[in-house]
C-alpha positions as CSV (number, residue, x, y, z in Angstrom):
1,X,109.1,90.6,97.8
2,X,106.9,93.3,98.6
3,X,107.1,95.1,102.1
4,X,105.3,93.2,104.9
5,X,102.6,95.1,106.6
6,X,102.9,96.3,110.4
7,X,102.2,94.5,113.4
8,X,99.7,97.2,114.1
9,X,97.7,97.5,110.5
10,X,97.5,93.7,110.6
11,X,95.6,94.3,114.0
12,X,93.8,96.6,112.0
13,X,93.1,94.9,109.2
14,X,91.9,91.3,111.0
15,X,89.3,94.2,113.2
16,X,87.8,95.2,109.8
17,X,87.8,92.3,108.6
18,X,85.8,91.2,112.0
19,X,83.6,94.4,111.8
20,X,82.6,92.8,107.8
21,X,81.9,89.7,108.5
22,X,79.5,91.1,111.9
23,X,78.3,93.9,109.5
24,X,77.2,90.9,106.7
25,X,75.5,88.7,109.3
26,X,73.7,91.6,110.5
27,X,72.6,92.7,106.9
28,X,71.8,89.0,106.2
29,X,69.4,88.5,109.4
30,X,67.9,91.6,108.7
31,X,67.1,90.9,105.6
32,X,66.0,87.5,106.3
33,X,63.6,88.8,109.0
34,X,61.9,91.3,106.7
35,X,61.3,88.5,104.3
36,X,60.1,86.8,106.9
37,X,57.9,89.5,108.3
38,X,56.0,90.2,105.0
39,X,55.0,86.4,104.9
40,X,53.5,86.7,107.9
41,X,51.9,89.6,107.0
42,X,50.4,88.5,104.0
43,X,49.1,85.0,105.3
44,X,47.5,86.4,108.8
45,X,45.6,89.8,106.8
46,X,44.6,87.4,103.7
47,X,43.4,84.3,105.9
48,X,42.3,87.0,108.6
49,X,40.0,88.7,105.8
50,X,39.0,85.1,103.9
51,X,37.7,83.6,107.5
52,X,35.5,86.5,108.2
53,X,34.1,87.5,104.6
54,X,33.6,84.1,105.1
55,X,31.2,84.0,108.2
56,X,29.5,87.1,106.3
57,X,28.7,85.9,103.2
58,X,27.0,83.0,105.1
59,X,24.7,85.4,106.3
60,X,24.1,88.2,103.7
61,X,25.3,85.8,100.2
62,X,25.1,89.7,98.1
63,X,27.3,91.1,100.6
64,X,30.5,93.4,98.4
65,X,33.8,92.4,98.6
66,X,36.5,95.2,99.3
67,X,37.7,96.4,96.3
68,X,40.5,99.1,97.0
69,X,44.1,99.8,95.5
70,X,45.8,97.8,98.7
71,X,42.8,95.0,99.1
72,X,40.7,93.5,96.4
73,X,38.2,90.4,97.0
74,X,36.5,88.2,94.3
75,X,33.8,85.6,94.4
76,X,33.4,82.7,92.4
77,X,29.9,81.3,93.3
78,X,29.7,77.5,92.6
79,X,27.4,77.9,89.7
80,X,30.3,79.5,88.3
81,X,29.3,83.0,88.0
82,X,31.6,86.3,89.4
83,X,34.3,87.8,88.1
84,X,38.2,86.8,89.4
85,X,41.0,88.5,87.4
86,X,42.7,86.1,85.0
87,X,45.9,86.2,86.0
88,X,44.9,84.5,89.3
89,X,41.6,82.4,88.1
90,X,43.4,79.1,87.6
91,X,45.4,79.5,91.2
92,X,44.8,76.7,93.4
93,X,44.0,77.5,97.4
94,X,46.6,78.7,99.4
95,X,49.3,81.9,99.4
96,X,50.7,83.1,96.1
97,X,53.1,85.6,95.0
98,X,52.0,86.8,91.7
99,X,54.1,87.2,88.8
100,X,53.9,90.7,88.0
101,X,56.8,92.7,86.6
102,X,54.8,96.2,87.1
103,X,53.4,95.2,90.4
104,X,56.1,93.2,91.9
105,X,54.4,93.6,95.7
106,X,51.1,91.2,94.2
107,X,50.6,88.4,96.6
108,X,46.7,86.4,96.1
109,X,45.2,83.9,98.5
110,X,42.6,81.4,97.3
111,X,40.0,79.7,99.7
112,X,37.2,77.3,98.8
113,X,34.2,78.6,101.0
114,X,30.7,77.7,101.7
115,X,29.6,80.4,99.4
116,X,32.1,79.6,96.4
117,X,35.9,80.4,96.2
118,X,37.2,83.8,97.6
119,X,40.4,84.9,95.7
120,X,41.8,88.1,98.0
121,X,44.6,90.1,95.8
122,X,46.8,92.5,98.4
123,X,49.1,94.8,97.0
124,X,52.3,95.2,99.4
125,X,54.4,97.5,96.8
126,X,55.0,100.1,100.0
127,X,56.5,97.0,101.7
128,X,58.9,96.3,98.5
129,X,59.8,99.8,99.0
130,X,60.8,99.3,102.5
131,X,62.9,96.3,101.6
132,X,64.9,98.3,99.1
133,X,65.5,101.2,101.4
134,X,66.5,98.7,104.2
135,X,69.1,96.8,101.6
136,X,71.0,100.0,101.3
137,X,70.7,100.2,104.5
138,X,72.4,97.2,105.1
139,X,75.1,97.7,102.6
140,X,75.5,100.9,104.3
141,X,75.8,99.1,106.9
142,X,78.6,96.6,106.0
143,X,80.8,99.7,104.1
144,X,80.2,101.5,107.7
145,X,80.7,98.5,110.3
146,X,84.3,97.3,108.3
147,X,85.3,101.3,108.3
148,X,84.1,101.1,111.8
149,X,85.7,97.7,112.7
150,X,89.3,98.9,111.3
151,X,89.3,102.0,112.6
152,X,89.0,101.3,116.5
153,X,91.4,97.8,115.6
154,X,93.6,100.7,114.5
155,X,93.6,102.6,118.1
156,X,93.2,99.5,119.9
157,X,96.5,98.3,118.1
158,X,98.4,101.3,119.3
159,X,97.8,100.5,122.8
160,X,97.9,97.2,122.8
161,X,101.3,96.9,120.4
162,X,103.0,100.2,123.1
163,X,104.8,97.3,125.5
164,X,106.2,96.2,122.7
165,X,107.5,99.4,120.7
166,X,108.7,100.0,124.3
167,X,110.6,96.7,124.8
168,X,112.3,97.7,121.1
169,X,113.4,100.5,122.2
170,X,115.3,99.1,125.1
171,X,116.4,96.4,123.2
172,X,117.8,99.1,120.5
173,X,119.2,101.4,123.2
174,X,121.6,98.3,124.4
175,X,125.3,98.7,124.0
176,X,127.3,96.6,121.7
177,X,129.3,95.2,125.0
178,X,127.1,92.8,127.2
179,X,125.4,94.1,130.1
180,X,122.7,92.8,132.8
181,X,119.1,94.1,131.7
182,X,115.8,94.1,134.0
183,X,113.5,94.2,130.2
184,X,111.0,92.6,132.4
185,X,110.1,95.3,134.5
186,X,108.9,97.1,131.5
187,X,106.0,94.9,131.0
188,X,103.1,93.0,132.4
189,X,103.8,89.2,133.1
190,X,102.0,87.7,130.4
191,X,103.3,86.5,126.8
192,X,105.5,89.7,126.4
193,X,107.0,89.6,130.2
194,X,108.0,85.9,128.8
195,X,110.1,87.2,126.2
196,X,111.7,90.1,128.3
197,X,112.6,87.4,130.6
198,X,113.9,85.0,128.3
199,X,115.9,88.6,126.6
200,X,117.1,89.4,130.4
201,X,118.4,85.4,130.8
202,X,120.1,85.8,127.5
203,X,121.7,88.8,128.2
204,X,123.5,87.4,131.6
205,X,124.7,84.9,129.4
206,X,126.3,87.2,127.6
207,X,128.0,89.1,130.2
208,X,129.3,85.8,131.5
209,X,130.8,84.6,128.7
210,X,132.2,88.1,128.2
211,X,133.6,87.8,131.7
212,X,135.1,84.2,131.0
213,X,136.3,86.6,127.7
214,X,138.4,88.4,129.9
215,X,139.6,86.4,132.0
216,X,141.2,84.4,129.2
217,X,142.5,86.9,127.2
218,X,144.0,88.3,130.9
219,X,146.0,85.0,131.2
220,X,146.8,84.9,127.4
221,X,148.2,88.5,127.5
222,X,150.6,87.6,130.6
223,X,151.5,84.2,129.1
224,X,152.7,86.4,125.6
225,X,154.5,89.2,126.7
226,X,156.7,87.0,129.2
227,X,158.7,85.0,126.2
228,X,158.8,88.4,124.6
229,X,160.0,90.2,127.3
230,X,163.1,87.2,127.6
231,X,164.2,87.7,123.7
232,X,163.8,92.0,124.2
233,X,166.2,91.6,127.4
234,X,168.3,89.5,126.0
235,X,168.6,92.0,123.0
236,X,168.9,94.8,125.1
237,X,172.2,93.0,127.1
238,X,173.2,92.5,123.8
239,X,173.2,95.7,122.4
240,X,174.9,97.3,125.5
241,X,177.9,95.2,125.2
242,X,181.0,97.2,123.9
243,X,182.9,94.6,121.3
244,X,179.6,93.8,119.5
245,X,180.3,94.4,115.4
246,X,178.7,97.1,113.9
247,X,176.7,94.7,111.6
248,X,175.8,92.6,114.3
249,X,174.8,95.6,116.3
250,X,172.3,96.4,113.5
251,X,170.6,93.5,113.8
252,X,170.2,93.2,117.2
253,X,168.5,96.7,117.3
254,X,166.4,95.1,114.7
255,X,165.1,92.5,116.4
256,X,164.5,94.9,119.7
257,X,163.1,96.9,117.3
258,X,160.6,93.9,116.3
259,X,159.5,92.9,119.5
260,X,158.9,96.4,120.4
261,X,156.3,96.3,117.8
262,X,155.1,93.3,118.1
263,X,154.4,94.1,121.9
264,X,152.7,97.2,120.6
265,X,150.6,94.8,118.0
266,X,150.0,92.6,120.8
267,X,148.3,95.4,123.4
268,X,146.7,96.8,120.1
269,X,145.1,93.4,119.7
270,X,144.5,92.6,123.1
271,X,142.8,95.8,123.7
272,X,140.3,95.1,120.5
273,X,139.4,91.8,121.9
274,X,138.8,92.5,125.3
275,X,136.7,95.8,123.8
276,X,138.0,97.5,126.5
277,X,136.8,101.1,126.9
278,X,138.9,103.7,127.9
279,X,139.3,106.2,130.0
280,X,140.3,109.9,128.8
281,X,142.8,112.1,130.3
282,X,144.1,115.5,130.2
283,X,147.6,115.0,128.6
284,X,150.1,117.9,127.4
285,X,150.0,117.6,123.9
286,X,153.6,118.2,123.5
287,X,154.8,115.4,125.8
288,X,152.3,112.9,124.6
289,X,153.2,113.4,120.4
290,X,157.1,112.9,121.8
291,X,156.4,109.8,123.6
292,X,155.0,109.1,120.1
293,X,157.9,109.5,117.9
294,X,160.2,108.3,120.7
295,X,160.9,105.3,119.2
296,X,161.8,106.9,115.5
297,X,165.3,107.6,116.4
298,X,166.1,104.2,118.1
299,X,164.9,102.7,114.4
300,X,167.2,104.5,112.0
301,X,170.7,105.4,112.1
302,X,171.1,108.6,113.7
303,X,170.5,111.7,110.9
304,X,168.8,109.9,108.5
305,X,165.7,111.0,110.1
306,X,164.8,114.8,111.4
307,X,161.4,114.9,113.6
308,X,159.8,118.4,114.1
309,X,157.1,118.8,116.5
310,X,154.8,121.0,116.7
311,X,152.1,121.6,119.7
312,X,150.7,123.3,122.6
313,X,148.1,122.9,125.3
314,X,146.8,119.8,126.4
315,X,144.5,116.7,125.3
316,X,141.6,114.9,126.6
317,X,142.7,111.2,125.9
318,X,143.5,107.9,127.3
319,X,147.6,108.4,127.5
320,X,148.8,104.4,127.1
321,X,146.1,103.8,124.1
322,X,147.1,107.2,122.4
323,X,150.8,106.6,122.5
324,X,150.5,103.3,120.9
325,X,148.3,104.3,118.5
326,X,149.7,107.0,117.5
327,X,153.5,104.5,117.4
328,X,151.5,102.2,114.9
329,X,150.2,105.0,112.4
330,X,154.1,105.9,112.4
331,X,155.6,102.8,111.4
332,X,153.1,102.9,108.2
333,X,153.6,106.2,107.7
334,X,157.3,105.9,107.5
335,X,158.9,103.4,104.6
336,X,161.6,101.0,105.3
337,X,165.1,102.8,105.4
338,X,163.1,106.4,105.6
339,X,165.4,109.3,105.5
340,X,163.9,112.8,105.5
341,X,161.6,114.4,107.8
342,X,158.8,113.7,110.2
343,X,156.4,116.5,111.1
344,X,153.5,116.0,114.4
345,X,150.9,118.9,115.0
346,X,148.1,118.9,117.2
347,X,145.3,121.3,117.4
348,X,142.2,121.4,117.8
349,X,140.5,118.1,117.4
350,X,143.1,117.0,114.8
351,X,146.3,115.3,115.4
352,X,148.5,115.2,112.0
353,X,151.5,113.3,111.1
354,X,153.2,113.8,108.1
355,X,156.1,112.7,106.2
356,X,158.2,114.3,103.6
357,X,161.1,112.9,102.0
358,X,163.9,114.7,100.0
359,X,164.1,114.2,96.3
360,X,167.6,112.1,95.7
361,X,165.0,109.6,98.2
362,X,162.4,109.9,96.2
363,X,163.1,106.6,93.8
364,X,164.3,104.4,96.6
365,X,161.1,104.7,98.7
366,X,160.1,101.2,98.8
367,X,155.7,101.0,99.4
368,X,154.9,98.4,102.8
369,X,151.8,96.4,101.4
370,X,150.2,97.3,105.3
371,X,150.2,101.3,104.7
372,X,146.6,102.2,104.3
373,X,145.4,101.6,107.6
374,X,141.5,100.9,107.3
375,X,141.8,97.2,107.6
376,X,144.7,96.8,109.8
377,X,145.2,96.5,113.8
378,X,145.9,100.2,114.1
379,X,143.4,101.2,111.7
380,X,140.2,99.5,113.8
381,X,142.1,100.3,117.3
382,X,142.1,103.9,115.8
383,X,137.9,103.4,115.0
384,X,137.7,101.8,118.8
385,X,138.9,104.6,120.0
386,X,136.6,106.6,118.4
387,X,139.1,108.4,116.0
388,X,138.6,109.5,112.3
389,X,141.9,108.4,110.0
390,X,141.9,110.4,106.6
391,X,144.8,110.3,104.4
392,X,145.5,113.8,102.6
393,X,148.0,114.3,99.6
394,X,150.3,116.5,100.2
395,X,152.0,116.4,97.1
396,X,155.1,113.6,95.5
397,X,157.5,113.6,97.9
398,X,155.1,114.1,101.2
399,X,152.2,112.1,102.7
400,X,150.1,113.4,106.1
401,X,147.6,111.2,107.8
402,X,145.2,113.5,110.2
403,X,143.5,112.0,113.1
404,X,140.1,113.3,113.9
405,X,139.3,113.1,118.0
406,X,135.9,112.8,119.4
407,X,134.7,116.4,120.1
408,X,134.6,115.4,123.8
409,X,138.6,113.8,124.1
410,X,139.7,117.2,122.8
411,X,140.8,119.5,125.2
412,X,143.7,121.2,123.1
413,X,144.9,125.2,123.0
414,X,147.1,126.3,120.5
415,X,149.5,129.1,121.3
């Protein structure tokens, strides 16, 4: 299917069609009037000449009839005498167009009078030439009228659709989150204004629906966190008991880690669902990375994983959400039962998270099915924060994920 014409071009084409129709009607009217004018001239001249010479022939029977290149008169007397050209000799009384290819403007008038049959021949080739000129002139009028109509239509269409473009630009500038609009103030109180008012009303309904959705997620967040907090609290109490068997303690620690991860995922899910807008604050970069890696120490056996943090200065980010996202990224960076070293670096507009395993542990490095972050909740949450995640290959025994922060959110200085 071909590309459809723009509204402005369609209006210009409509004006061009209107100009063509009006020019064509003008041309047809001009041609009709010229033909009618020629007929009136021929009738009046020939009839006037016949009446005049019939009157004069009564008084002067031997009167000479006119003979010129414009008008010629002939008389056929009742006794049959008198010369009449053969091509008009047999014409009945009346006004006639003489068919002569060499002389297309010839007309003949035949009149019966008391002196005999008068025949006048008039040559109007100059009028025929004028008609040809008028024909070319009307063709030029049609072409110019069509072009002028299209040009005027193009100019008027630009002014006509300017409010439409302004309204479209205002709609394009609307954010993805619902907000109340006053688009009707940009246009007049006409059909376009009705469209703008409909958009304003629709945006108002979206704002109300968004408020109801936010209220729902707030209630759901509270109701979901309550049972999780109960289970998490019970696991912590059991872990604090001194007589717990080591195997049982490992199971309880695993349960506690799962509840922490579930809490983080619920927070991420609710943050995405509510499309929350976060306000960045200036946060010490080292403190931020330490908080993000704090859960790693409790997740593994002591001494199995070494955490190195290299950061200085500050980052302008939403603190709670950044820690939440970095914790999720670290969980997917590390394989189950990770052994080796984790390094967290913050420099410029980048946060670098890398994991390296010792050679002896490579063969046992189980691969998680959700380690690729693009379509995970954490990956989507990072995109919601304006981050870009890139996984870089740093060798067989090392994996690295680089977080690129928005320029407006970074104020880190590395010493």
